[in-house]
Residue frames relative to the residue before (quaternion, step in Angstrom):
aa qw qx qy qz dx dy dz
X 1.0000 0.0000 0.0000 0.0000 0.00 0.00 0.00
X 0.6704 0.5000 -0.3019 0.4576 3.57 0.95 -0.89
X 0.5794 0.6131 -0.3679 0.3912 3.58 1.14 -0.61
X 0.6060 0.5828 -0.3579 0.4061 3.56 1.18 -0.43
X 0.4727 0.7069 -0.4400 0.2886 3.55 1.21 -0.36
X 0.0506 -0.7929 0.6073 -0.0046 3.55 -0.86 1.03
X 0.5623 -0.6015 0.4388 0.3597 3.54 -1.06 0.68
X 0.3034 -0.7676 0.5394 0.1668 3.55 -0.97 0.87
X 0.4814 0.6591 -0.4460 0.3673 3.57 1.26 0.13
X 0.0473 -0.8041 0.5926 -0.0072 3.57 -0.68 1.10
X 0.2511 -0.7433 0.6016 0.1502 3.55 -0.84 1.00
X 0.2214 -0.8097 0.5354 0.0927 3.54 -0.45 1.22
X 0.0589 0.7937 -0.5975 0.0982 3.54 -0.61 1.20
X 0.8520 0.2534 -0.1560 0.4307 3.50 -1.05 0.76
X 0.7264 -0.4733 0.2610 0.4245 3.60 1.07 0.51
X 0.7579 -0.4362 0.2732 0.4008 3.52 -1.38 0.21
X 0.6604 0.5225 -0.3289 0.4274 3.59 0.83 -0.90
X 0.6627 0.5041 -0.3004 0.4652 3.55 0.97 -0.91
X 0.6494 0.5238 -0.3139 0.4532 3.57 0.97 -0.89
X 0.6528 0.5157 -0.3187 0.4543 3.57 0.94 -0.86
X 0.6397 0.5202 -0.3252 0.4630 3.58 0.98 -0.80
X 0.6378 0.5249 -0.3140 0.4681 3.57 1.00 -0.85
X 0.6768 0.4963 -0.2954 0.4564 3.56 0.89 -0.92
X 0.6503 0.5106 -0.3195 0.4630 3.59 0.89 -0.87
X 0.6369 0.5290 -0.3266 0.4559 3.58 1.00 -0.79
X 0.6235 0.5487 -0.3271 0.4508 3.55 1.05 -0.80
X 0.6975 0.4557 -0.2746 0.4801 3.59 0.88 -0.93
X 0.6311 0.5237 -0.3371 0.4623 3.59 1.00 -0.72
X 0.6187 0.5262 -0.3357 0.4770 3.58 1.09 -0.67
X 0.6220 0.5333 -0.3291 0.4695 3.58 1.02 -0.81
X 0.6731 0.4962 -0.2936 0.4632 3.58 0.89 -0.95
X 0.6390 0.5291 -0.3169 0.4597 3.57 1.01 -0.83
X 0.6677 0.5006 -0.2955 0.4650 3.57 0.95 -0.90
X 0.6374 0.5253 -0.3230 0.4620 3.57 1.03 -0.80
X 0.6566 0.5026 -0.3071 0.4712 3.58 0.92 -0.85
X 0.6475 0.5321 -0.3152 0.4453 3.56 1.00 -0.85
X 0.6082 0.5698 -0.3467 0.4304 3.55 1.07 -0.72
X 0.7065 0.4942 -0.2632 0.4327 3.56 0.99 -0.83
X 0.6936 0.3760 -0.2911 0.5411 3.58 1.25 -0.02
X 0.5330 0.5833 -0.4121 0.4538 3.56 1.31 0.25
X 0.4207 -0.7462 0.4508 0.2509 3.63 -0.41 1.16
X 0.6637 0.5170 -0.3081 0.4442 3.59 1.13 -0.57
X 0.7737 0.3316 -0.1703 0.5123 3.60 1.18 -0.40
X 0.6239 0.6152 -0.3355 0.3460 3.57 1.06 -0.70
X 0.3815 -0.6996 0.5530 0.2433 3.58 -1.13 0.71
X 0.5590 0.6280 -0.3713 0.3940 3.56 1.31 -0.20
X 0.5273 -0.5906 0.4976 0.3544 3.55 -1.22 0.46
X 0.6722 -0.4874 0.3470 0.4361 3.62 -1.15 0.36
X 0.6554 0.5057 -0.3151 0.4642 3.59 0.97 -0.78
X 0.6564 0.4999 -0.3066 0.4745 3.59 0.99 -0.83
X 0.6106 0.5561 -0.3503 0.4418 3.58 1.05 -0.70
X 0.6453 0.5278 -0.3172 0.4521 3.58 1.00 -0.79
X 0.7280 0.4291 -0.2270 0.4841 3.57 1.07 -0.77
X 0.5103 0.6826 -0.4076 0.3280 3.58 1.24 -0.37
X 0.1235 -0.8187 0.5603 0.0216 3.57 -0.76 1.11
X 0.7080 -0.4299 0.2631 0.4947 3.57 1.24 0.19
X 0.5346 -0.6243 0.4730 0.3174 3.53 -1.23 0.54
X 0.3992 -0.6464 0.5787 0.2963 3.51 -1.35 0.22
X 0.0823 -0.7969 0.5982 0.0175 3.55 -1.01 0.87
X 0.5217 -0.5745 0.5178 0.3602 3.53 -1.25 0.46
X 0.6140 -0.5140 0.4176 0.4295 3.61 -1.17 0.34
X 0.5484 -0.6130 0.4536 0.3433 3.57 -1.04 0.76
X 0.0498 0.8004 -0.5891 0.0997 3.56 -0.74 1.11
X 0.3331 -0.7838 0.4939 0.1752 3.58 -0.37 1.25
X 0.4534 0.6689 -0.4551 0.3741 3.60 1.26 -0.15
X 0.7261 0.4402 -0.2278 0.4765 3.55 1.07 -0.77
X 0.5454 0.5119 -0.4344 0.5017 3.54 1.22 0.49
X 0.0089 -0.8449 0.5325 -0.0490 3.57 -0.23 1.26
X 0.3043 -0.6925 0.6209 0.2057 3.51 -1.21 0.65
X 0.0938 -0.8398 0.5348 -0.0046 3.56 -0.33 1.28
X 0.4946 -0.5935 0.5368 0.3391 3.53 -1.24 0.51
X 0.2336 -0.7883 0.5607 0.0986 3.58 -0.78 1.07
X 0.0413 -0.8140 0.5785 -0.0337 3.55 -0.31 1.29
X 0.2159 -0.8055 0.5420 0.1037 3.56 -0.19 1.28
X 0.3802 -0.7188 0.5384 0.2210 3.57 -0.96 0.87
X 0.4585 -0.7271 0.4422 0.2560 3.57 -0.63 1.16
X 0.7809 0.1182 -0.0588 0.6105 3.56 0.98 -0.84
X 0.2390 -0.8187 0.5036 0.1380 3.58 0.17 1.29
X 0.3191 -0.7401 0.5679 0.1673 3.52 -1.04 0.88
X 0.3428 -0.7361 0.5480 0.2008 3.55 -0.84 1.00
X 0.0342 -0.7835 0.6205 0.0063 3.54 -0.90 0.97
X 0.3420 -0.7155 0.5699 0.2152 3.53 -1.23 0.48
X 0.2922 -0.7705 0.5473 0.1465 3.54 -0.48 1.24
X 0.3726 -0.6550 0.6063 0.2542 3.52 -1.08 0.78
X 0.1740 -0.7951 0.5739 0.0905 3.58 -0.98 0.82
X 0.7009 -0.4816 0.3377 0.4033 3.53 -1.32 0.27
X 0.6940 0.4625 -0.2749 0.4785 3.58 1.15 -0.55
X 0.5638 -0.5944 0.3866 0.4236 3.56 1.28 -0.22
X 0.5382 0.6044 -0.4036 0.4269 3.58 1.28 -0.19
X 0.3638 -0.7159 0.5500 0.2295 3.56 -1.27 0.33
X 0.1125 -0.7819 0.6102 0.0600 3.57 -1.04 0.79
X 0.3785 -0.7559 0.4972 0.1951 3.56 -0.92 0.96
X 0.0448 0.7603 -0.6451 0.0609 3.51 -1.02 0.99
X 0.3352 -0.6812 0.5989 0.2549 3.53 -1.29 0.40
X 0.3809 -0.6458 0.5976 0.2843 3.55 -1.13 0.64
X 0.1933 -0.8644 0.4599 0.0634 3.54 0.03 1.37
X 0.8026 -0.0870 0.1186 0.5781 3.56 0.96 -0.89
X 0.3189 -0.6913 0.6026 0.2392 3.51 -1.40 0.09
X 0.2151 -0.7585 0.6030 0.1215 3.56 -0.90 0.95
X 0.1169 -0.7959 0.5931 0.0342 3.58 -0.72 1.08
X 0.2015 0.7824 -0.5601 0.1832 3.57 -0.72 1.08
X 0.3687 -0.6861 0.5754 0.2494 3.52 -1.36 0.20
X 0.0958 0.7781 -0.6137 0.0938 3.55 -1.02 0.86
X 0.8418 0.0395 -0.0729 0.5334 3.57 -0.92 0.93
X 0.7054 -0.4914 0.2534 0.4436 3.54 1.04 0.85
X 0.6702 0.4640 -0.2981 0.4967 3.60 1.25 0.17
X 0.3743 -0.7072 0.5544 0.2290 3.54 -1.23 0.54
X 0.0880 -0.8177 0.5689 0.0062 3.56 -0.88 0.99
X 0.1358 -0.7235 0.6685 0.1056 3.50 -1.31 0.57
X 0.0366 -0.8482 0.5250 -0.0601 3.53 -0.09 1.37
X 0.3696 -0.7359 0.5190 0.2289 3.63 -0.63 1.06
X 0.1725 -0.7497 0.6339 0.0800 3.53 -1.17 0.81
X 0.2087 -0.8279 0.5173 0.0580 3.57 -0.84 0.99
X 0.2070 -0.7411 0.6228 0.1413 3.51 -1.36 0.39
X 0.4116 -0.7291 0.5017 0.2175 3.55 -0.83 1.04
X 0.4832 -0.6587 0.4960 0.2943 3.59 -0.94 0.88
X 0.6698 0.5150 -0.2965 0.4452 3.57 1.02 -0.80
X 0.7317 0.4561 -0.2552 0.4375 3.57 0.73 -1.05
X 0.6317 0.5551 -0.3567 0.4069 3.60 1.01 -0.64
X 0.6103 0.5470 -0.3480 0.4553 3.58 1.26 -0.24
X 0.6439 0.4977 -0.3153 0.4881 3.56 1.29 -0.21
X 0.5325 -0.6734 0.4048 0.3148 3.58 -0.70 1.07
X 0.6767 0.5235 -0.2958 0.4249 3.57 0.92 -0.91
X 0.8024 0.2779 -0.1135 0.5158 3.56 1.10 -0.72
X 0.3235 0.7903 -0.4797 0.2017 3.59 1.19 0.33
X 0.7212 0.3777 -0.2456 0.5262 3.60 1.21 -0.37
X 0.4056 0.7316 -0.4535 0.3076 3.58 1.29 0.32
X 0.0908 -0.7831 0.6148 0.0245 3.56 -1.00 0.94
X 0.2659 -0.7865 0.5531 0.0699 3.52 -1.17 0.74
X 0.0316 -0.7930 0.6083 -0.0089 3.56 -0.87 1.02
X 0.0492 -0.7687 0.6376 0.0126 3.59 -0.42 1.19
X 0.0695 0.8190 -0.5682 0.0400 3.61 -0.99 0.61
X 0.1743 -0.7046 0.6687 0.1611 3.48 -1.40 0.33
X 0.0535 -0.7831 0.6190 0.0287 3.56 -1.25 0.36
X 0.7513 -0.4131 0.2606 0.4438 3.58 -1.24 -0.07
X 0.6215 0.5232 -0.3628 0.4565 3.63 1.19 -0.20
X 0.5112 0.6812 -0.4125 0.3232 3.61 1.21 -0.43
X 0.8184 0.1752 -0.1672 0.5211 3.54 -0.78 1.07
X 0.6725 0.4300 -0.2843 0.5311 3.57 1.32 -0.05
X 0.8059 0.0656 -0.0008 0.5884 3.55 0.65 -1.15
X 0.7706 0.2682 -0.1441 0.5600 3.58 1.18 -0.54
X 0.7345 -0.4323 0.2955 0.4317 3.54 -1.32 0.26
X 0.5206 -0.7124 0.3857 0.2695 3.55 -0.71 1.12
X 0.7106 0.4515 -0.2600 0.4728 3.60 1.06 -0.68
X 0.6740 -0.5378 0.2849 0.4188 3.57 1.23 0.35
X 0.3414 -0.7152 0.5770 0.1977 3.50 -1.40 0.16
X 0.3553 -0.7391 0.5422 0.1830 3.56 -1.31 0.33
X 0.0921 -0.7373 0.6616 0.1007 3.53 -1.39 0.38
X 0.2855 -0.7463 0.5792 0.1613 3.59 -1.01 0.85
X 0.0122 -0.7928 0.6091 -0.0181 3.57 -1.00 0.87
X 0.2855 -0.7064 0.6073 0.2252 3.53 -1.39 0.04
X 0.5928 -0.5654 0.4231 0.3871 3.57 -1.15 0.58
X 0.3265 -0.7662 0.5175 0.1963 3.62 -0.66 1.04
X 0.5320 -0.6262 0.4655 0.3290 3.56 -1.25 0.37
X 0.7613 0.3650 -0.1925 0.5002 3.57 1.09 -0.65
X 0.6896 -0.4831 0.3693 0.3933 3.53 -1.26 -0.52
X 0.6790 0.3888 -0.3083 0.5410 3.57 1.25 0.38
X 0.1114 -0.7721 0.6217 0.0698 3.53 -1.28 0.41
X 0.3548 -0.7214 0.5534 0.2177 3.56 -1.04 0.77
X 0.0621 -0.7615 0.6449 0.0183 3.55 -0.88 1.03
X 0.0638 -0.8167 0.5734 -0.0121 3.54 -0.49 1.21
X 0.2728 -0.7985 0.5199 0.1329 3.55 -0.29 1.27
X 0.5067 0.6174 -0.4279 0.4230 3.59 1.27 -0.10
X 0.6884 0.4341 -0.2669 0.5162 3.58 1.31 -0.25
X 0.3636 0.7252 -0.4999 0.3031 3.57 1.21 0.43
X 0.0366 -0.8035 0.5940 -0.0150 3.56 -0.95 0.91
X 0.5519 -0.6166 0.4538 0.3304 3.57 -1.27 0.31
X 0.5019 -0.5962 0.5134 0.3593 3.58 -1.19 0.46
X 0.6439 -0.5327 0.3782 0.3983 3.57 -1.19 0.47
X 0.5798 0.6117 -0.3712 0.3897 3.59 1.14 -0.56
X 0.5507 0.5996 -0.3994 0.4215 3.57 1.23 -0.26
X 0.7599 0.3715 -0.1706 0.5054 3.56 1.24 -0.48
X 0.8063 0.0769 -0.0143 0.5864 3.57 1.17 -0.47
X 0.4217 -0.7074 0.5063 0.2558 3.62 -1.03 0.74
X 0.5561 0.6571 -0.3633 0.3563 3.58 1.27 -0.06
X 0.6574 0.4855 -0.3061 0.4882 3.58 1.26 0.24
X 0.3118 -0.7243 0.5861 0.1862 3.53 -1.25 0.51
X 0.0045 -0.8558 0.5129 -0.0673 3.58 0.00 1.32
X 0.5007 -0.6575 0.4717 0.3074 3.60 -0.89 0.89
X 0.2948 -0.7374 0.5841 0.1675 3.56 -1.00 0.88
X 0.4902 -0.6793 0.4454 0.3161 3.63 -0.69 0.99
X 0.4138 -0.7088 0.5103 0.2571 3.61 -0.86 0.92
X 0.7132 -0.4697 0.3118 0.4166 3.54 -1.26 0.33
X 0.6203 0.5618 -0.3439 0.4260 3.58 1.05 -0.73
X 0.7137 0.4289 -0.2478 0.4953 3.59 1.20 -0.42
X 0.4544 0.6410 -0.4695 0.4028 3.55 1.21 0.56
X 0.2071 -0.8028 0.5526 0.0854 3.57 -0.40 1.25
X 0.3176 -0.7769 0.5185 0.1635 3.56 -0.64 1.13
X 0.6064 0.4703 -0.3932 0.5064 3.54 0.60 1.25
X 0.5106 -0.6104 0.4893 0.3568 3.56 -1.28 0.06
X 0.1517 -0.7638 0.6225 0.0782 3.55 -0.82 1.03
X 0.0162 -0.8211 0.5685 -0.0494 3.54 0.08 1.34
X 0.5193 0.5794 -0.4360 0.4522 3.52 0.59 1.26
X 0.7442 0.3715 -0.2890 0.4738 3.51 -1.18 0.55
X 0.7778 -0.3279 0.2514 0.4737 3.55 -1.25 -0.49
X 0.0331 -0.7943 0.6046 0.0485 3.56 -1.13 0.54
X 0.3709 0.6762 -0.5759 0.2712 3.52 -1.37 0.25
X 0.4702 -0.7249 0.4255 0.2690 3.63 -0.48 1.17
X 0.7931 0.2260 -0.1277 0.5510 3.59 0.98 -0.73
X 0.6589 -0.5436 0.3085 0.4186 3.54 1.16 0.55
X 0.6536 0.4983 -0.3244 0.4683 3.62 1.20 0.25
C-alpha cells in the first residue's frame, strides 16, 4: 500500500491547460497503481477468485479543489495514542503534526500521525498517515473511513490530496486489522474525491 505513494510536487510549465493535464495524469497513475495492487497476489486483500473478477475501483471525478496546501504544524512533543482497529487490537501512533487548511468554505485542523512500527524502517521513516471520515462516509464511501499516505515535508506546508484517498484493506476482507479514524479526524464536510463505494466496492 505504501508503495503507491507518489510525489505531489508538480512543476507547472506552459500555462493552466498544461498544468491541468499534468495533474490529471498524476492522479490517473495513482488510480492505475491502486488497481494493479488489487490483482497482485502478493499485495491484494482479495481472494484469488475475487482477484479474477476485479475490474477496478470506482473513483470520484478528479477535482483539484480537493488538493489542498496545508500549514504543517509539527508537534514538539508528540503524544502517543493507541488507535482502535477493526479487529479490536490496538496500534501505536504518534500525533506528529496538525495540518491547517480551508476546504469547501470551512477551516480544518487535521491531525497527522506517524506509525511506531514504520518509523523504525529506513525506507518508511518519514512516512505519515492520515485517516479520515467525512459526510460521505457510510453513504457514498466506506463507512469506517479512508486513508491518505504522506511524507514528512521539508518546509512548513504539506500537500494533502484527497484525490488520492483510498480504502483500508478491511473494506474488502475481515482478515486485516485496520486503524479506525479517531473523532479528531472526522471532517465536517463532504470529501467527494478519491475512491468511493459504501462497502469498498
